[in-house]
C-alpha positions as CSV (number, residue, x, y, z in Angstrom):
1,M,7.1,22.4,-2.1
2,T,7.3,22.5,1.6
3,R,5.5,20.2,4.1
4,S,3.1,23.1,5.1
5,L,0.2,21.2,3.5
6,I,0.9,18.2,5.8
7,D,-0.8,18.2,9.2
8,I,-0.9,14.6,10.6
9,R,-3.2,14.0,13.6
10,R,-2.8,10.3,14.2
11,V,-0.9,7.3,12.9
12,L,-2.2,3.7,13.4
13,T,-0.2,0.6,12.8
14,Q,-1.5,-3.0,12.8
15,V,0.3,-6.3,12.3
16,E,-1.2,-9.8,12.2
17,D,0.1,-13.3,11.9
18,I,-2.2,-15.8,10.2
19,H,-1.3,-19.4,11.4
20,H,-4.0,-21.2,9.5
21,E,-7.5,-21.0,7.9
22,F,-8.8,-24.3,9.3
23,G,-6.1,-26.2,7.3
24,P,-2.6,-27.5,7.8
25,V,-0.4,-25.1,9.8
26,P,2.5,-23.8,7.6
27,A,6.0,-23.7,8.9
28,Q,5.9,-19.9,8.8
29,P,2.8,-17.9,9.5
30,L,1.7,-15.2,7.0
31,R,2.4,-11.8,8.4
32,R,0.4,-8.8,7.2
33,G,0.7,-5.2,8.3
34,A,-0.8,-1.9,7.6
35,I,-0.1,1.7,8.5
36,A,-2.7,4.5,8.4
37,A,-2.0,8.2,8.7
38,V,-4.8,10.6,9.5
39,L,-4.1,14.1,8.2
40,A,-6.0,17.3,7.5
41,N,-7.4,17.6,4.0
42,P,-6.3,21.1,2.8
43,Y,-8.9,21.0,0.0
44,A,-11.9,20.0,2.1
45,G,-15.1,21.9,1.6
46,R,-14.4,23.4,-1.8
47,Y,-13.4,22.5,-5.3
48,E,-9.7,23.1,-5.9
49,P,-8.6,22.8,-9.6
50,D,-4.9,22.4,-8.8
51,I,-4.5,19.7,-6.1
52,L,-1.1,18.4,-7.3
53,P,0.9,20.4,-4.6
54,L,-0.4,18.0,-2.0
55,M,0.9,15.0,-4.1
56,D,4.3,16.5,-3.9
57,A,4.1,17.2,-0.2
58,L,3.1,13.6,0.5
59,Q,6.3,12.2,-1.0
60,P,8.2,12.2,2.3
61,V,5.1,11.0,4.2
62,G,4.9,7.9,2.0
63,I,8.6,7.2,2.5
64,E,8.3,7.5,6.3
65,M,5.2,5.4,6.4
66,A,6.7,2.6,4.3
67,Q,9.8,2.5,6.5
68,R,7.7,2.5,9.7
69,L,5.5,-0.3,8.5
70,C,8.3,-2.6,7.6
71,S,9.9,-1.9,11.0
72,A,6.6,-2.6,12.8
73,M,6.3,-5.9,10.9
74,D,9.8,-6.8,12.2
75,V,11.0,-8.2,8.9
76,P,13.6,-7.0,6.4
77,P,12.4,-5.4,3.1
78,A,13.5,-8.6,1.3
79,A,10.8,-10.6,3.2
80,I,7.9,-8.5,1.7
81,Q,6.1,-10.3,-1.1
82,G,2.8,-8.4,-1.4
83,Y,1.7,-4.8,-1.1
84,G,-1.2,-2.5,-1.6
85,K,-2.5,1.0,-0.7
86,G,-5.7,3.0,-0.2
87,A,-7.3,6.1,1.2
88,V,-10.5,7.1,3.0
89,I,-11.6,10.7,2.3
90,G,-13.7,12.5,4.8
91,A,-17.2,13.7,3.7
92,A,-16.1,17.3,3.0
93,G,-13.5,16.0,0.4
94,E,-13.8,14.2,-2.9
95,L,-12.6,10.9,-4.3
96,E,-9.9,12.7,-6.3
97,H,-8.2,13.8,-3.2
98,G,-7.5,10.1,-2.4
99,A,-6.1,9.6,-5.8
100,L,-3.2,11.9,-4.8
101,W,-1.9,9.0,-2.8
102,H,-1.2,6.8,-5.8
103,V,2.3,8.1,-6.6
104,P,3.6,9.0,-3.1
105,G,2.3,5.8,-1.5
106,G,3.1,3.4,-4.3
107,Y,6.6,4.5,-5.1
108,A,7.6,4.8,-1.4
109,M,7.0,1.1,-1.0
110,R,8.5,0.1,-4.3
111,E,11.7,2.0,-3.6
112,L,11.9,0.5,-0.1
113,L,11.7,-2.9,-1.6
114,G,14.3,-2.4,-4.2
115,W,12.7,-0.8,-7.3
116,K,15.2,1.1,-9.4
117,A,14.6,3.8,-11.9
118,D,17.0,2.3,-14.4
119,A,17.2,-1.5,-14.0
120,G,18.8,-3.5,-16.8
121,T,17.0,-2.4,-19.9
122,G,17.0,1.4,-19.2
123,A,13.3,1.4,-18.9
124,K,11.7,2.1,-15.5
125,G,11.6,-1.1,-13.4
126,L,12.2,-3.5,-16.3
127,G,14.9,-6.1,-16.7
128,Q,15.9,-7.0,-13.1
129,P,14.1,-9.6,-11.0
130,G,13.1,-8.9,-7.5
131,N,12.7,-5.2,-7.3
132,A,9.0,-4.4,-6.9
133,L,8.2,-4.4,-10.6
134,A,4.4,-4.7,-10.2
135,I,2.1,-1.7,-9.9
136,V,0.8,-1.3,-6.4
137,P,-3.0,-2.0,-6.3
138,S,-5.2,0.6,-4.7
139,T,-8.7,1.4,-3.5
140,K,-10.3,4.5,-2.1
141,K,-13.7,5.9,-1.0
142,V,-15.3,8.8,0.7
143,G,-16.4,7.7,4.2
144,A,-17.5,8.6,7.7
145,P,-15.3,8.2,10.8
146,G,-14.5,4.6,11.4
147,T,-15.1,3.6,7.8
148,A,-13.3,0.3,7.0
149,L,-11.4,-0.1,3.7
150,D,-10.3,-3.4,2.2
151,I,-6.8,-2.8,0.9
152,P,-6.0,-5.1,-2.1
153,L,-2.7,-7.0,-2.0
154,T,-0.8,-8.4,-5.0
155,H,2.7,-9.8,-5.5
156,I,5.4,-7.2,-5.7
157,N,6.9,-8.5,-8.9
158,A,4.0,-9.9,-11.0
159,A,0.4,-8.9,-10.7
160,Y,-0.8,-12.2,-12.2
161,V,0.6,-14.3,-9.3
162,R,-2.8,-15.7,-8.1
163,S,-1.6,-17.0,-4.8
164,H,-1.0,-13.5,-3.6
165,F,-4.4,-12.0,-4.4
166,D,-5.5,-10.9,-1.0
167,A,-7.0,-8.0,0.9
168,M,-6.5,-6.5,4.4
169,E,-9.3,-4.7,6.2
170,V,-8.1,-1.4,7.8
171,R,-10.0,1.1,9.8
172,V,-9.1,4.0,12.1
173,P,-11.6,4.5,14.9
174,G,-12.9,8.0,14.8
175,A,-11.3,8.9,11.5
176,P,-11.5,10.5,9.1
177,H,-13.3,13.6,10.2
178,A,-15.1,15.4,7.4
179,D,-12.1,17.5,6.7
180,E,-9.5,14.7,6.9
181,I,-8.0,11.9,4.8
182,V,-6.8,8.5,6.0
183,L,-3.8,7.3,3.9
184,I,-3.0,3.6,4.1
185,L,-0.1,1.3,3.1
186,A,-0.2,-2.5,3.5
187,M,2.3,-5.3,3.1
188,S,2.4,-9.0,3.4
189,T,5.2,-11.6,3.6
190,G,3.7,-14.3,1.4
191,P,0.7,-15.8,-0.3
192,R,-2.7,-16.6,1.3
193,V,-2.0,-19.2,4.0
194,H,-3.7,-22.0,2.1
195,A,-3.5,-20.8,-1.5
196,R,-4.3,-23.6,-3.9
197,V,-6.4,-22.3,-6.8
198,G,-3.7,-22.6,-9.5
199,G,-2.5,-19.9,-11.7
200,L,1.0,-18.3,-12.1
201,K,3.3,-19.2,-9.1
202,A,5.8,-16.8,-7.7
203,A,8.6,-19.3,-8.5
204,D,7.5,-19.2,-12.2
205,I,7.7,-15.5,-12.8
206,S,9.6,-15.2,-16.1
207,Q,8.7,-12.0,-17.9
208,W,9.8,-9.5,-15.2
209,D,7.4,-6.9,-16.7
210,G,5.4,-6.4,-13.5
211,Q,2.7,-8.7,-14.7
212,R,4.1,-12.2,-15.4
């Protein structure tokens, strides 16, 4: 599959440092970043039974976006502790078009952060600590230009690590047009800046199954 289905109009990157939330200032601020690509929706305005070609065409897009985001955050991949993804589909598209981002967006970040197809046990992603074992959380909706999307964030190795439950609001002014899609990746360097509600700690991950 060629990249002929891919027509990117804009790319927006945002990075923020959170120094405190009215509490003690941590030694290192929490850094969160997101990258959003605005591209033409080749299936806009009609029902297309076979939409999988776009999923394949988005694979290199996801890889490039993940790399650009990490670079924009000015941290090495090893510093990333949380991730998430999402999509806003223009009004002439359908929710399922955003679902095409699950594989290209998720695996692009996981591979950048060290996920391996055969780690330790022979099963995908199992048996080796620290290689983006957790599924990448996601959200999507159909929306008008300027629609904001709260991108969920969870720990890269264990979805039950409560301190890393977070969300980052992302919007691209003027996008998506009705015949466009906004594809988003987000990453963070740590837990919520004042996380203190208990639950599994990142230091206590023991199962290495992507959950605990």
